[in-house]
C-alpha positions as CSV (number, residue, x, y, z in Angstrom):
1,M,4.5,-36.8,14.9
2,L,6.0,-34.1,17.3
3,K,8.3,-32.9,14.5
4,S,5.4,-32.5,12.0
5,T,3.3,-30.9,14.7
6,M,5.9,-28.3,15.5
7,A,6.4,-27.6,11.8
8,A,2.7,-26.9,11.6
9,I,2.9,-24.6,14.6
10,G,5.7,-22.8,13.0
11,A,3.7,-22.3,9.8
12,V,0.8,-20.8,11.8
13,A,3.2,-18.4,13.6
14,V,4.7,-17.3,10.2
15,M,1.2,-16.7,8.9
16,G,0.8,-13.8,11.4
17,A,2.2,-11.6,8.6
18,S,0.6,-11.5,5.1
19,A,1.3,-14.5,2.9
20,L,1.2,-14.0,-0.8
21,A,0.8,-16.2,-3.9
22,A,3.1,-15.5,-6.8
23,P,2.1,-12.2,-8.3
24,A,0.7,-12.0,-11.9
25,P,1.7,-9.2,-14.1
26,V,-0.8,-6.3,-14.3
27,D,-1.9,-4.9,-17.6
28,L,-1.9,-1.2,-16.9
29,S,-3.7,-0.4,-20.1
30,T,-6.9,-1.3,-18.3
31,W,-6.3,1.4,-15.7
32,T,-7.4,5.0,-16.0
33,E,-6.4,8.5,-15.0
34,E,-8.1,11.1,-12.8
35,S,-6.5,14.5,-12.3
36,I,-7.5,17.8,-10.7
37,S,-6.0,19.8,-13.7
38,S,-3.7,17.8,-15.8
39,G,-1.5,14.7,-15.4
40,N,0.5,13.0,-18.1
41,W,0.8,9.3,-17.5
42,V,2.9,7.6,-20.2
43,L,2.3,3.8,-20.5
44,A,5.2,1.6,-21.5
45,P,4.8,-0.6,-24.6
46,D,4.6,-3.8,-22.4
47,N,1.8,-2.2,-20.4
48,N,3.5,-3.2,-17.2
49,S,5.0,0.2,-16.2
50,V,3.8,3.8,-16.3
51,R,5.6,7.2,-15.9
52,Q,4.1,10.4,-14.7
53,T,5.9,13.3,-16.3
54,V,4.1,16.5,-15.1
55,N,5.0,18.6,-12.0
56,G,1.4,19.6,-11.3
57,Q,-1.7,19.2,-9.2
58,P,-2.8,15.9,-7.7
59,T,-3.2,13.1,-10.2
60,V,-4.1,9.4,-9.9
61,Y,-3.7,6.5,-12.3
62,Y,-5.9,3.7,-10.9
63,D,-7.5,0.3,-11.4
64,P,-11.3,0.8,-11.8
65,E,-11.9,-2.7,-10.4
66,N,-12.2,-3.3,-6.7
67,S,-9.0,-4.5,-5.1
68,Q,-9.7,-5.6,-1.6
69,G,-8.3,-9.0,-0.8
70,K,-5.3,-8.3,-3.1
71,A,-1.7,-7.3,-2.8
72,L,0.0,-5.1,-5.3
73,S,3.8,-5.2,-5.8
74,G,6.4,-3.6,-8.0
75,T,8.9,-0.8,-8.1
76,I,8.8,3.0,-7.8
77,S,11.5,5.5,-8.7
78,V,12.0,9.2,-9.3
79,G,14.1,10.3,-12.2
80,S,14.2,14.0,-11.7
81,A,16.4,15.9,-9.2
82,G,14.6,19.2,-9.8
83,D,11.8,18.7,-7.2
84,D,11.1,17.1,-3.8
85,D,7.3,16.6,-3.4
86,F,4.8,13.8,-3.1
87,I,4.8,10.3,-4.6
88,G,2.7,7.4,-3.5
89,F,-0.4,5.3,-3.9
90,V,-4.2,5.2,-3.4
91,L,-6.2,2.3,-2.1
92,G,-10.0,1.9,-2.3
93,F,-10.2,4.6,-5.0
94,E,-13.3,5.1,-7.1
95,A,-14.1,7.2,-10.1
96,G,-14.7,10.9,-9.0
97,D,-13.0,10.5,-5.6
98,L,-10.7,13.5,-6.2
99,N,-13.8,15.7,-6.4
100,N,-15.8,13.9,-3.7
101,D,-16.6,15.8,-0.5
102,N,-16.5,12.6,1.6
103,P,-14.5,10.0,-0.4
104,G,-13.0,7.7,2.2
105,F,-10.2,6.3,0.1
106,L,-6.7,5.7,1.5
107,L,-3.6,7.8,0.5
108,L,-0.1,6.6,1.0
109,D,2.2,9.5,0.3
110,W,5.9,10.1,0.6
111,R,7.6,13.5,0.6
112,R,11.2,14.1,-0.1
113,N,11.7,17.5,1.7
114,S,10.1,19.9,4.2
115,Q,7.9,22.6,2.9
116,S,4.8,24.5,4.0
117,G,4.9,22.9,7.4
118,V,5.0,19.3,6.0
119,G,8.2,17.4,6.7
120,P,9.7,14.5,4.7
121,G,8.5,11.0,5.2
122,M,5.8,8.3,4.4
123,S,2.4,8.2,5.9
124,L,-0.9,6.4,5.4
125,N,-4.0,8.6,5.5
126,R,-7.8,8.4,5.1
127,V,-9.0,11.1,2.7
128,V,-12.0,12.7,4.3
129,G,-12.4,15.9,2.2
130,N,-12.4,17.3,-1.3
131,F,-9.0,17.3,-3.0
132,T,-10.2,19.6,-5.8
133,R,-11.0,22.5,-3.4
134,T,-8.3,21.9,-0.8
135,R,-5.3,20.4,-2.5
136,P,-3.4,19.3,0.6
137,F,0.0,20.6,0.1
138,S,0.5,22.6,3.4
139,A,0.1,21.3,7.0
140,S,-3.1,23.4,7.5
141,Q,-4.6,22.0,4.3
142,R,-3.8,18.4,5.1
143,A,-5.4,18.8,8.5
144,T,-8.8,19.4,6.9
145,V,-8.6,16.7,4.2
146,L,-6.4,13.9,5.6
147,E,-6.8,11.7,8.7
148,E,-3.4,10.2,9.4
149,L,-3.6,6.5,10.2
150,G,0.1,5.6,10.5
151,R,3.6,6.5,9.6
152,G,6.5,4.4,8.2
153,S,8.4,2.6,10.9
154,T,11.8,3.7,9.4
155,L,10.6,5.9,6.5
156,G,8.1,8.0,8.6
157,D,10.5,11.0,8.6
158,M,12.9,10.0,5.9
159,S,13.1,11.2,2.3
160,W,12.9,9.3,-0.9
161,E,16.0,9.6,-3.0
162,V,16.3,10.5,-6.7
163,G,17.4,7.6,-8.8
164,E,16.7,5.0,-6.1
165,V,14.5,2.1,-7.1
166,Y,12.2,1.0,-4.2
167,N,10.5,-2.3,-4.1
168,F,7.0,-2.0,-2.7
169,E,4.2,-4.3,-1.7
170,L,0.7,-3.1,-0.6
171,V,-1.7,-5.5,1.1
172,F,-5.3,-4.3,1.1
173,T,-8.2,-6.0,2.8
174,A,-11.4,-4.8,4.4
175,T,-9.8,-4.7,7.8
176,L,-6.0,-4.5,7.2
177,V,-3.5,-2.4,5.2
178,E,0.2,-3.3,5.2
179,V,2.9,-1.5,3.3
180,Y,6.3,-3.1,2.7
181,V,9.3,-1.2,1.2
182,N,12.3,-3.2,0.2
183,D,10.8,-6.3,2.0
184,S,10.6,-4.4,5.3
185,L,7.1,-3.8,6.9
186,E,6.7,-0.1,7.2
187,I,3.1,0.3,8.0
188,S,0.4,-2.1,9.4
189,V,-3.0,-0.6,10.2
190,N,-6.2,-2.3,11.2
191,G,-9.6,-0.7,10.7
192,L,-12.6,-0.8,8.4
193,F,-11.8,0.3,4.9
194,D,-13.9,1.1,1.8
195,D,-13.4,-1.1,-1.2
196,G,-12.1,0.3,-4.5
197,G,-9.1,0.2,-6.7
198,F,-5.3,0.4,-6.3
199,G,-3.7,3.4,-7.9
200,F,-0.5,5.5,-8.3
201,Y,-0.5,9.0,-6.9
202,N,1.6,12.1,-7.7
203,Y,1.4,15.7,-6.5
204,S,3.8,18.3,-7.8
205,Q,6.5,15.7,-8.7
206,A,7.5,14.8,-12.2
207,N,9.3,11.8,-13.7
208,V,8.0,9.1,-11.4
209,T,8.0,5.6,-12.8
210,Y,6.0,2.6,-11.4
211,G,7.2,-0.7,-12.9
212,A,7.2,-4.5,-12.8
213,I,3.6,-4.3,-11.4
214,G,2.2,-7.5,-10.1
215,E,-1.0,-8.5,-8.2
216,A,-1.8,-11.5,-6.1
217,D,-4.3,-12.7,-3.5
218,A,-3.4,-11.5,0.0
219,V,-3.8,-14.2,2.7
220,V,-4.0,-12.7,6.1
221,P,-5.3,-15.2,8.7
222,V,-7.2,-14.1,11.8
223,P,-4.8,-14.1,14.8
224,G,-7.5,-15.5,17.1
225,A,-8.0,-18.5,14.9
226,A,-4.3,-19.3,15.0
227,A,-4.2,-18.9,18.7
228,L,-6.9,-21.5,19.1
229,F,-5.3,-23.8,16.6
230,I,-1.9,-24.0,18.4
231,P,-3.2,-25.4,21.7
232,A,-5.2,-28.0,19.8
233,L,-2.0,-29.1,18.0
234,L,0.0,-29.2,21.2
235,G,-2.7,-31.3,22.9
236,G,-2.8,-33.7,20.0
237,A,1.0,-34.1,20.1
238,A,1.0,-34.7,23.9
239,W,-1.7,-37.4,23.5
240,K,0.3,-39.2,20.8
241,R,3.4,-39.2,23.0
242,R,1.5,-40.6,26.0
243,K,-0.1,-43.3,23.9
244,K,3.3,-44.4,22.5
245,A,4.8,-44.5,26.0
246,A,2.0,-46.6,27.3
């Protein structure tokens, strides 16, 4: 009994991080594009990867369905050495959000190099202003449009590399966002987040490919419940041991 009880306690402890079911392939042909001026999203024949080819204004390729309670996984890579700007993702995105004065969606962006007062690195931001009018490329523009919620634990000030294939996983619930890169937890932020779709994001960066896209239910237990559960298990184990001794 003690052995099985301790195994259960171990399972509860592990569940402090997100636990995912096996991801199902995503049919990206059901997703749609939204751009400030022009993007060029090229869908692969298998509908499971897409490439953005244009070095231009902010553009998003997103799922029009709500995605809270889900986890998105796959790969991202940049195939062009001629630039060093923004790649990333949106969460909680809805149609028209690039031209919304108070959108509230989340933007995970990752820059390769320093320019216009913005250094390299990955950050998670809440979008609180209009992309169409502001186009947050410089530090002063970002300050009026983006509310930074967190930075990567190791990638917060590090560049992405040309030709490198990064494995990612995004966990998105009403109260928690987690970002994993190459199986390492980079960002974990608690809050209250608007529902909406997952999406891919590019700004002034060509030849970015998102592939092997999968989606699964995200299981993120409430820590308080686990904390109450463990003493109950311990008490039960102790009672069984005392009964056997008697």
